[in-house]
C-alpha positions as CSV (number, residue, x, y, z in Angstrom):
1,Y,-0.1,0.3,0.2
2,M,1.1,3.4,-0.5
3,V,1.1,6.6,2.4
4,L,0.8,10.1,1.3
5,R,2.7,11.6,4.4
6,D,3.7,15.3,5.1
7,D,3.8,15.6,1.2
8,H,5.8,12.3,0.8
9,I,4.9,9.4,-0.4
10,Y,6.3,5.4,1.2
11,V,4.9,2.1,-0.1
12,V,4.9,-0.2,2.1
13,T,5.6,-4.0,1.0
14,N,6.0,-7.6,2.4
15,S,8.6,-9.5,1.2
16,D,8.5,-12.6,2.3
17,G,7.0,-11.5,5.8
18,N,9.6,-8.9,6.4
19,L,8.1,-5.1,5.6
20,M,10.1,-2.6,3.7
21,V,9.1,1.3,3.2
22,I,10.4,2.2,0.1
23,D,10.7,6.4,0.1
24,A,8.8,7.1,-3.6
25,N,10.2,10.3,-4.1
26,Q,13.2,9.8,-3.7
27,A,13.1,6.7,-6.1
28,M,11.2,9.0,-8.6
29,G,14.5,11.3,-8.1
30,M,16.5,9.0,-9.1
31,F,14.7,7.8,-12.0
32,G,13.4,11.6,-13.1
33,S,13.3,10.8,-16.9
34,M,10.7,8.1,-16.2
35,A,8.0,10.3,-14.1
36,G,5.9,11.4,-17.2
37,A,4.8,7.8,-17.5
38,A,4.1,7.6,-14.0
39,T,2.2,11.4,-13.8
40,P,-1.3,10.8,-15.3
41,S,-1.3,13.0,-18.4
42,A,-4.2,14.9,-16.5
43,V,-2.3,16.1,-14.1
44,A,0.6,17.5,-16.9
45,S,-1.9,18.9,-19.2
46,E,-3.7,21.9,-20.0
47,V,-7.3,21.8,-20.2
48,V,-8.7,22.9,-23.2
49,S,-12.6,21.4,-22.4
50,L,-14.7,19.3,-20.4
51,D,-17.8,19.1,-21.4
52,A,-20.8,16.7,-20.6
53,T,-21.5,14.3,-22.4
54,G,-25.6,13.5,-20.8
55,R,-24.9,10.3,-19.9
56,K,-24.2,8.6,-16.9
57,E,-22.2,5.7,-15.0
58,T,-22.1,4.6,-11.9
59,H,-19.0,2.9,-9.8
60,A,-18.6,2.0,-7.0
61,G,-22.3,2.6,-6.2
62,I,-21.8,6.0,-7.2
63,T,-23.4,7.4,-10.0
64,G,-21.6,10.4,-11.5
65,E,-22.0,12.4,-15.2
66,V,-19.5,11.5,-18.0
67,Y,-17.8,14.3,-19.3
68,D,-15.4,14.5,-23.1
69,L,-12.3,15.7,-21.6
70,E,-9.6,17.9,-24.2
71,F,-6.1,18.7,-23.1
72,V,-2.8,19.9,-24.2
73,T,-0.3,17.7,-22.7
74,E,3.0,18.6,-21.8
75,D,4.6,18.2,-25.0
76,G,2.3,20.2,-26.8
77,K,0.1,17.2,-27.8
78,K,-3.7,17.9,-28.0
79,Q,-5.6,14.8,-26.5
80,K,-8.9,13.6,-25.8
81,T,-10.2,11.4,-23.2
82,E,-13.5,10.4,-20.7
83,L,-14.4,11.8,-17.1
84,V,-16.7,10.0,-15.1
85,L,-17.5,13.2,-12.7
86,A,-20.0,13.4,-9.3
87,K,-20.9,15.3,-6.6
88,D,-19.7,13.3,-4.2
89,D,-17.8,14.4,-0.9
90,R,-15.9,9.8,-1.5
91,A,-15.1,11.2,-5.2
92,R,-13.9,14.5,-4.3
93,E,-11.4,13.8,-1.6
94,F,-10.2,10.6,-3.4
95,S,-9.4,13.6,-6.4
96,R,-7.3,15.7,-4.1
97,A,-5.3,13.0,-2.8
98,L,-4.8,11.3,-6.0
99,S,-4.1,15.3,-7.0
100,G,-1.6,15.8,-4.2
101,M,0.2,12.2,-4.8
102,A,0.8,12.8,-9.0
103,M,2.1,16.5,-7.5
104,S,4.3,14.8,-5.2
105,L,5.9,12.1,-7.2
106,S,6.2,14.8,-10.1
107,K,8.2,17.0,-7.7
108,S,10.6,14.6,-7.1
109,A,11.5,13.7,-10.7
110,G,12.5,17.4,-10.7
111,K,8.7,18.0,-13.1
112,D,6.2,20.9,-12.1
113,F,2.9,20.7,-13.2
114,G,2.0,23.2,-10.8
115,R,-0.3,25.4,-13.2
116,A,-1.6,22.5,-15.2
117,A,-2.6,20.3,-12.0
118,N,-4.3,23.6,-10.2
119,D,-6.0,24.4,-13.9
120,M,-7.8,20.6,-13.2
121,E,-7.9,20.9,-9.5
122,S,-9.9,24.2,-9.6
123,R,-12.2,23.1,-12.8
124,L,-13.3,20.4,-10.5
125,L,-13.8,22.4,-7.1
126,A,-16.3,25.0,-8.9
127,M,-18.1,22.3,-10.2
128,D,-18.0,20.8,-6.8
129,M,-16.7,17.3,-8.3
130,G,-14.5,14.3,-8.0
131,V,-13.5,11.6,-10.1
132,L,-15.0,8.3,-10.6
133,R,-12.8,7.4,-13.8
134,Y,-10.1,9.0,-16.0
135,G,-10.3,7.5,-19.4
136,K,-9.8,4.1,-19.2
137,D,-6.4,4.2,-16.7
138,M,-8.5,4.6,-13.4
139,T,-11.5,3.7,-12.3
140,I,-12.7,3.4,-8.9
141,S,-14.0,0.2,-7.9
142,A,-14.6,0.8,-4.2
143,I,-14.8,3.7,-1.7
144,S,-15.3,4.3,2.0
145,D,-16.1,7.4,4.0
146,K,-15.2,6.1,6.9
147,T,-12.6,7.7,8.9
148,V,-9.2,6.0,8.6
149,D,-7.5,5.4,11.9
150,Q,-4.2,7.8,12.0
151,S,-2.2,4.7,13.0
152,R,-2.2,3.7,9.2
153,F,0.1,6.7,8.5
154,E,2.5,5.9,10.8
155,L,5.4,3.9,9.0
156,P,5.9,0.2,9.9
157,A,9.6,-0.1,9.3
158,E,12.0,2.4,9.1
159,Q,12.5,3.6,5.0
160,Q,14.9,1.2,3.1
161,I,17.8,2.5,1.1
162,Y,18.8,0.8,-1.7
163,P,22.7,2.2,-2.7
164,A,23.0,0.1,-5.7
165,L,20.5,2.7,-7.2
166,E,21.4,5.6,-5.8
167,A,23.0,7.9,-8.6
C-alpha cells in the first residue's frame, strides 16, 4: 500500500514476511526521466475543454456524469479522454488526494506541473465534483467515507535505502 504523509509518498510492501518501506519520492528522483510515465496525463496537461455528454455511469455505487476532456499535454499534443465526475464527498476527497500524490511524485522527478494541475483541480472544485473514472487508466471500484485510523499513516518499518540505485 502507499501512504501520503507530509507531502511525501511511501510504498509499504511485504517481502517474505518482512515489511519494507520505500520512499517513492526518492525513487522518482533517481529515475527522473521516467516520471512522465508515472504521472497521469491530466496532471501534466492544460485543459482545453470539459464538456458533459449527457450520459451517466455508476462506479463503486456512485452515479456520475460522463464528460469529454480535451487537453494539451506537456509536449504540446492535444488529446481527448472521458472522465466520470460525481458530486460526492468521497469522490471529491479522492480526487484531491490523487492530485496531491501525483504532484508530489512529479516534483520529486524534477517536474513542475503546478499550473496545469491547479487548472484541473480548480475546475473540479468549481463544479463541486470528484473523479470516478479517468479514461481507461483509472476507475474507482470501491470507496468509503469511514475515517481512517491515524495509526494507518505510521510507517511500520524504517525506510529502505538501496545504494545500488543511488545516483
